[in-house]
C-alpha distance (Angstrom), angle and dihedral (degrees) to the residues before:
residue distance angle dihedral
M1 . . .
A2 3.79 . .
A3 3.79 122.8 .
R4 3.78 118.7 -108.5
R5 3.69 120.3 -121.9
L6 3.75 112.3 -145.8
D7 3.79 104.2 -99.3
V8 3.78 114.8 -167.5
V9 3.74 114.1 136.6
P10 3.52 118.8 -160.3
S11 3.89 137.1 -165.6
G12 3.86 116.1 149.3
L13 3.79 140.4 93.6
L14 3.74 137.8 -94.7
V15 3.79 121.9 -79.9
V16 3.86 90.5 -143.7
A17 3.85 127.5 87.7
L18 3.78 95.4 -28.1
W19 3.73 120.5 -176.0
L20 3.79 140.2 152.6
S21 3.77 106.7 -145.8
A22 3.82 122.5 -148.7
S23 3.82 88.7 -114.2
A24 3.79 96.0 50.7
A25 3.81 93.3 95.0
D26 3.85 89.6 57.3
R27 3.76 89.9 58.6
V28 3.75 95.6 49.6
H29 3.81 110.8 83.8
R30 3.77 122.5 -166.1
I31 3.80 105.5 -139.7
E32 3.73 123.1 -115.1
Y33 3.82 129.9 -162.7
A34 3.74 91.0 -100.1
D35 3.83 89.4 61.1
L36 3.77 92.9 62.2
P37 3.73 123.4 100.5
Q38 3.77 118.2 -130.0
P39 3.85 97.1 -101.6
V40 3.84 90.5 57.1
R41 3.81 91.2 47.4
Q42 3.82 88.5 53.5
I43 3.76 92.2 50.1
L44 3.85 90.6 50.0
T45 3.75 93.5 44.6
A46 3.78 91.7 52.9
Q47 3.88 86.6 56.1
G48 3.74 95.5 48.9
L49 3.79 102.4 -95.0
S50 3.77 125.5 127.6
S51 3.80 140.6 170.4
S52 3.83 89.8 -84.9
T53 3.74 94.7 52.9
F54 3.77 100.5 34.9
S55 3.78 98.0 89.2
E56 3.88 90.2 53.1
Y57 3.76 90.4 47.6
I58 3.84 90.8 54.2
Q59 3.71 90.4 50.8
R60 3.83 90.0 52.9
V61 3.84 90.9 49.4
E62 3.77 90.2 50.7
A63 3.80 94.0 48.8
D64 3.74 90.5 47.0
T65 3.82 91.3 49.2
E66 3.78 89.7 55.1
R67 3.81 90.4 51.7
R68 3.78 91.9 48.7
V69 3.85 92.0 48.5
T70 3.77 91.0 49.8
E71 3.78 94.1 47.8
G72 3.83 91.4 44.5
E73 3.81 90.3 55.8
R74 3.80 89.6 52.8
E75 3.78 92.6 48.1
H76 3.84 87.3 54.6
L77 3.75 88.6 53.1
I78 3.89 88.7 55.0
H79 3.84 90.7 48.9
Y80 3.81 88.7 50.0
A81 3.69 93.8 46.3
L82 3.83 93.0 52.0
Q83 3.77 98.9 44.2
S84 3.81 113.5 27.2
T85 3.82 123.3 102.4
R86 3.80 94.3 -166.9
F87 3.81 98.0 89.8
T88 3.75 104.9 28.1
H89 3.81 144.0 29.5
R90 3.76 94.8 -139.1
P91 3.87 114.4 114.5
P92 3.80 114.7 -92.2
I93 3.84 117.2 -102.5
E94 3.90 119.1 -139.4
P95 3.84 103.2 -129.3
A96 3.83 95.7 -141.5
L97 3.81 91.4 51.6
S98 3.79 91.2 46.7
A99 3.80 88.3 50.4
R100 3.80 91.7 51.7
Q101 3.79 94.9 49.0
F102 3.79 92.3 46.6
V103 3.78 96.5 48.4
E104 3.77 95.6 43.2
H105 3.70 92.8 50.6
L106 3.80 90.8 59.1
S107 3.86 120.1 95.7
D108 3.81 115.1 -94.3
E109 3.80 90.3 -105.5
E110 3.78 94.5 50.3
R111 3.80 92.9 43.8
T112 3.78 92.2 53.4
R113 3.74 93.9 46.8
L114 3.83 92.7 46.7
I115 3.77 91.0 53.5
Q116 3.78 94.7 45.5
D117 3.79 101.6 37.4
A118 3.80 115.2 59.8
S119 3.83 91.9 -164.4
Y120 3.84 97.9 48.9
V121 3.83 117.9 114.5
P122 3.89 111.3 -172.9
K123 3.72 123.8 -131.8
A124 3.81 90.3 -117.1
R125 3.76 110.3 99.8
W126 3.82 133.2 -145.2
P127 3.81 118.9 -42.1
A128 3.84 107.1 -112.0
A129 3.76 98.8 -115.5
E130 3.86 92.9 47.3
R131 3.78 93.1 46.8
S132 3.79 92.3 52.1
R133 3.82 90.7 52.3
V134 3.81 92.8 49.3
A135 3.81 88.6 48.5
D136 3.74 90.9 53.2
L137 3.77 90.6 49.3
L138 3.77 93.7 52.3
G139 3.82 88.9 47.7
A140 3.74 89.3 54.6
F141 3.73 90.7 55.9
H142 3.80 89.1 70.8
K143 3.83 93.8 54.4
E144 3.80 129.5 82.6
S145 3.81 109.7 -100.5
A146 3.81 136.4 160.5
D147 3.84 89.5 -154.6
A148 3.82 107.2 126.5
R149 3.77 94.9 -152.4
L150 3.78 92.9 51.9
A151 3.81 89.9 50.0
Y152 3.80 90.7 49.0
F153 3.84 96.1 48.0
R154 3.86 91.3 44.0
T155 3.80 88.4 66.7
L156 3.87 91.2 59.8
I157 3.83 94.4 60.7
P158 3.82 110.2 61.4
S159 3.91 92.0 -169.0
A160 3.80 111.8 21.1
Q161 3.83 94.5 -168.8
P162 3.84 115.0 140.3
P163 3.04 132.7 -109.1
A164 3.79 96.5 23.7
A165 3.81 93.4 46.0
I166 3.82 90.6 49.1
D167 3.77 91.3 52.0
G168 3.78 88.6 46.6
L169 3.80 89.9 60.3
F170 3.77 96.0 47.1
A171 3.81 92.8 91.9
D172 3.79 89.0 54.4
Y173 3.80 90.7 51.0
V174 3.90 89.1 50.3
R175 3.83 90.5 51.1
V176 3.79 90.3 50.8
A177 3.81 91.6 49.0
R178 3.81 92.2 47.3
F179 3.74 93.9 53.0
L180 3.80 96.7 43.3
Y181 3.77 92.6 44.4
R182 3.84 92.2 52.0
K183 3.75 93.9 42.7
E184 3.81 101.5 42.0
F185 3.82 103.0 30.4
L186 3.82 109.3 22.3
A187 3.85 104.2 39.9
S188 3.78 110.4 109.9
G189 3.80 119.6 -99.0
N190 3.75 88.7 -130.0
A191 3.78 105.9 101.7
A192 3.82 96.0 -139.1
N193 3.79 94.5 45.4
N194 3.81 88.1 44.9
V195 3.80 93.3 57.9
A196 3.82 92.4 46.0
E197 3.87 94.0 47.8
I198 3.82 93.4 48.2
A199 3.80 92.5 46.7
A200 3.80 89.1 53.8
L201 3.84 90.0 51.9
Y202 3.82 92.8 52.5
E203 3.82 94.5 48.5
S204 3.72 90.1 71.8
R205 3.83 106.2 22.9
P206 3.83 123.6 106.3
H207 3.83 117.2 -84.3
S208 3.78 114.7 -92.7
S209 3.77 129.7 -158.6
D210 3.73 96.8 -156.2
T211 3.81 117.3 144.9
Q212 3.81 136.1 169.5
I213 3.75 134.0 175.2
E214 3.73 89.8 -111.4
A215 3.89 89.6 80.3
G216 3.73 88.9 60.1
F217 3.78 93.9 63.5
G218 3.85 93.3 66.4
V219 3.75 90.7 45.4
Y220 3.78 90.7 51.2
L221 3.81 90.6 51.4
G222 3.75 90.9 45.5
L223 3.81 91.7 52.1
G224 3.78 89.0 47.1
T225 3.79 89.2 55.3
L226 3.80 90.4 48.8
H227 3.88 87.7 53.4
A228 3.79 90.4 53.6
L229 3.80 92.3 46.9
E230 3.82 92.7 49.5
P231 3.84 110.5 19.0
T232 3.81 94.3 177.5
L233 3.78 94.8 51.2
R234 3.83 116.2 121.9
I235 3.82 117.6 -169.3
Q236 3.76 120.5 -149.0
R237 3.89 105.0 161.0
V238 3.81 124.7 42.6
L239 3.76 128.0 -179.9
V240 3.81 115.9 -154.2
V241 3.84 111.7 -164.7
G242 3.82 113.3 -154.9
P243 3.81 99.5 -8.6
G244 3.79 96.5 -173.1
L245 3.80 138.9 -131.0
D246 3.77 124.1 -135.7
L247 3.79 96.3 -132.3
A248 3.77 98.3 140.9
P249 3.82 119.7 -28.3
R250 3.75 118.0 -162.1
T251 3.77 91.9 -110.3
E252 3.88 138.7 27.4
L253 3.84 94.8 16.7
V254 3.79 112.7 -163.7
D255 3.75 111.9 -165.3
A256 3.74 101.8 158.4
V257 3.87 87.3 109.6
D258 3.74 133.8 35.3
P259 3.90 117.7 -87.2
Q260 3.80 112.8 -65.1
S261 3.79 135.2 -164.6
Y262 3.84 110.9 -147.7
Q263 3.77 107.9 175.0
P264 3.87 102.9 73.1
L265 3.77 89.8 48.3
A266 3.80 93.8 43.1
V267 3.85 89.5 50.1
T268 3.84 91.9 50.8
D269 3.87 89.4 47.9
A270 3.77 91.2 50.2
L271 3.87 93.0 48.2
L272 3.75 92.4 50.1
A273 3.77 95.5 42.6
L274 3.81 92.5 49.8
S275 3.87 90.5 46.6
L276 3.84 90.7 -120.4
A277 3.83 92.0 125.3
S278 3.73 143.5 26.7
E279 3.81 121.9 -130.0
R280 3.79 87.8 -136.9
D281 3.86 96.3 66.9
L282 3.80 106.8 16.4
H283 3.86 120.2 120.6
V284 3.80 121.8 -177.1
H285 3.85 115.3 -167.3
S286 3.79 121.3 -168.1
I287 3.84 123.7 -160.5
D288 3.76 126.5 -169.2
V289 3.83 138.4 172.1
N290 3.83 96.5 -134.8
P291 3.81 113.6 88.3
R292 3.76 93.2 179.7
V293 3.86 91.1 57.5
V294 3.82 88.1 49.1
G295 3.81 88.8 52.4
A296 3.75 94.5 45.8
L297 3.76 93.0 49.9
R298 3.83 91.7 48.8
T299 3.82 89.7 58.9
V300 3.81 94.8 50.2
T301 3.83 97.0 43.9
R302 3.78 108.1 110.1
P303 3.83 122.3 161.3
P304 2.88 137.2 -106.2
L305 3.80 92.1 59.6
T306 3.80 124.9 -142.9
L307 3.72 117.1 -170.8
H308 3.79 115.9 -151.4
L309 3.74 112.3 -159.9
F310 3.80 122.7 -146.6
T311 3.79 130.0 170.9
G312 3.74 113.8 -125.4
V313 3.81 90.9 -146.6
A314 3.81 119.1 47.1
E315 3.81 117.8 -132.1
T316 3.73 115.0 -121.8
A317 3.80 135.9 174.5
D318 3.79 91.4 -102.6
Q319 3.82 93.0 43.3
P320 3.82 108.1 35.9
F321 3.70 127.5 175.9
R322 3.84 121.2 -109.2
P323 3.77 113.6 -109.6
E324 3.78 90.0 -116.8
Y325 3.78 93.5 55.3
R326 3.80 92.9 42.6
A327 3.86 88.7 54.4
Y328 3.89 90.1 47.8
V329 3.82 90.2 54.0
R330 3.76 91.9 45.2
D331 3.70 94.5 55.2
L332 3.81 98.9 33.7
G333 3.83 111.6 129.3
R334 3.82 98.2 11.3
A335 3.81 92.5 110.4
I336 3.87 92.0 56.4
G337 3.80 100.2 38.8
D338 3.73 149.8 -16.7
P339 3.83 131.7 -78.0
T340 3.80 114.7 -98.3
A341 3.75 134.8 -177.1
A342 3.79 116.7 -100.6
P343 3.84 126.6 -145.7
R344 3.77 114.2 -90.4
Q345 3.83 93.4 -109.6
I346 3.75 90.2 58.1
A347 3.86 98.0 39.2
S348 3.83 91.2 51.1
D349 3.81 95.4 63.0
R350 3.73 111.5 108.4
H351 3.81 92.9 -129.9
Y352 3.84 93.8 51.1
Q353 3.81 117.4 117.9
H354 3.82 111.6 165.3
S355 3.73 143.2 -45.6
I356 3.85 128.4 -118.2
A357 3.78 128.4 -158.0
V358 3.75 101.5 -142.3
R359 3.79 118.4 -137.6
P360 3.89 114.1 -115.0
A361 3.78 91.1 -124.7
I362 3.79 88.9 61.8
A363 3.79 91.0 55.2
R364 3.78 90.1 49.6
A365 3.82 88.1 55.9
M366 3.81 91.2 61.7
S367 3.83 133.6 84.8
A368 3.75 138.8 159.4
E369 3.81 144.9 -172.5
R370 3.75 143.5 170.7
L371 3.83 115.4 -87.8
N372 3.82 134.0 152.5
I373 3.80 103.2 -137.8
V374 3.85 92.1 -158.0
T375 3.84 96.2 54.6
E376 3.82 104.8 19.9
R377 3.82 143.7 49.1
L378 3.76 136.7 -178.0
V379 3.83 116.8 -104.4
D380 3.79 134.1 -176.1
E381 3.88 86.7 34.4
P382 3.83 130.4 114.4
L383 3.76 108.8 -96.9
F384 3.83 121.0 -107.0
D385 3.72 127.1 -108.5
V386 3.86 93.1 -148.8
A387 3.77 133.6 13.2
I388 3.86 118.7 -160.6
A389 3.75 122.2 -161.9
T390 3.80 117.8 169.4
N391 3.73 124.2 172.6
V392 3.82 90.2 -4.4
L393 3.82 107.3 93.6
T394 3.75 92.6 56.8
Y395 3.85 89.6 74.5
F396 3.87 93.0 65.6
D397 3.78 131.9 84.0
D398 3.77 117.9 -137.9
R399 3.75 96.4 -83.0
Q400 3.82 93.4 47.5
L401 3.78 90.4 45.9
A402 3.81 91.8 55.3
L403 3.80 91.0 49.9
A404 3.79 93.2 46.2
L405 3.89 90.7 49.3
A406 3.84 89.6 49.0
N407 3.74 91.0 51.3
I408 3.76 92.9 49.5
A409 3.76 92.3 47.2
A410 3.89 89.0 51.8
M411 3.82 89.4 55.4
V412 3.81 98.6 45.0
R413 3.78 119.8 80.0
P414 3.78 122.1 -118.3
G415 3.78 105.3 -83.3
G416 3.78 91.3 23.2
Y417 3.71 126.3 124.9
L418 3.80 143.3 -119.0
L419 3.74 117.4 -154.8
H420 3.91 119.9 -170.8
N421 3.75 141.7 146.7
E422 3.82 102.4 -136.2
S423 3.83 110.0 127.9
R424 3.88 97.3 -174.6
A425 3.76 124.9 140.7
G426 3.76 114.8 -99.7
L427 3.76 98.3 20.7
I428 3.80 96.3 103.9
D429 3.83 91.3 52.8
A430 3.81 93.1 44.0
A431 3.83 91.1 51.5
A432 3.79 93.1 45.2
G433 3.80 88.5 53.7
L434 3.76 89.0 56.4
G435 3.82 93.7 51.4
L436 3.78 94.4 -94.7
P437 3.82 105.5 113.8
L438 3.73 120.5 -180.0
R439 3.78 113.8 -98.7
H440 3.80 101.9 176.5
T441 3.80 143.9 -10.7
R442 3.76 128.4 -159.4
T443 3.84 136.1 -179.4
A444 3.79 115.4 -136.4
I445 3.84 111.8 -155.9
L446 3.75 109.4 -161.6
G447 3.73 99.5 -179.1
G448 3.87 141.9 -73.9
S449 3.75 128.7 122.6
P450 3.78 123.4 -50.0
A451 3.85 89.0 -108.0
R452 3.79 92.5 48.8
P453 3.76 112.8 24.6
L454 3.76 123.7 179.3
Y455 3.75 107.2 -130.5
D456 3.79 148.4 154.0
T457 3.76 130.7 -156.0
I458 3.82 121.5 -139.9
W459 3.82 124.1 -156.5
L460 3.79 121.5 -161.7
H461 3.80 119.9 -160.8
Q462 3.87 129.3 -178.8
N463 3.74 124.2 -143.7
Q464 3.83 104.1 -127.9
K465 3.73 99.2 178.4
P466 3.78 137.3 39.1
G467 3.78 114.2 -70.2
T468 3.82 95.1 -121.4
P469 3.88 126.3 80.5
């Protein structure tokens, strides 16, 4: 049985002290051909792009990004509709199992077309149980509720009147089923082929804001490696690209608390715990492509902040956690705050670990804004010591990846670092060509059985030239 690479894909913004200042737009620069270093121009030229077509290409990327963000939000709505127990008493439905049953009940002709044609919607309609849950969700939109997820998803459906609204969501359910079926049940058992096939799926799929604390373990180990490589390094400015928001992942939904963003806080906690930074002068800045997520998070941010920590993957006797990961989870958050008791409905969840009352000074160290890392970069800003991008680069094709790496390199100071977990072919060479050679790589095994470990791989690059072309 193949090993499982940790697969949590984030793209959201921090739940701490969010704001969009009036001057933010002045600092966000939409890249032009003249901004590109020669290695990126060579990649684009090889794929038919030139200085005369670059502006049009960037416009296409931005339009496609908007589509992917919109479709990603609607996919989260489907995940929520199938799994949540907040709006219905019907039993939850595992999205991947729903996808398998739906696809395998199609005729051979329809199944083949659905798998091969990303725009195809079969004549078959909603499965009965799934349709009933969606109907219950749309009905809940018309009732008063303080639930943040219900409020968020209500904004995605202009007129939540069954049955028309239910039928309007069917294409979104089909898209979810197609992706999950291809990823979970069609990907090859060969590990190398599996990675390549899944990477190809993500390059065109809608943007997701999934996040789990598991992603923080690899970052923690990567920062520990950085500390070992450069013991005297002190980090003051950190860029988090696509930090994530746990709105509605496709599995193991936890909605006992309002949506949370773990990564910026986990990064801060790791930096302080490893003595890489001082609370006095640390600034962690998050960027994300989804303005609606930013807006939603701004409305739910209420100091003081309590961070409730849940594992995305439950520990079982057959799939135990490694001692190193168990220790990471146990100590997570203790460098940025103090343990605090959680309400019973939160503490009773099987994924719950502990809660942290975050110190106000930590919240003041955070900021966030909207930015498309493929087409934009920050200017007139001090450069960052470290950029962190986990489960983000996987969404880009080779051209977009080159642009994203160039933009990251432009925002990281000479001698600074990029830490990511993207294992795709060609990335190391592309990054090296931009002055970001690989310094170290490490595999973080979280748990699982010897035959099927749950793992992530962290790559650490160093910026060896100025971040401007």
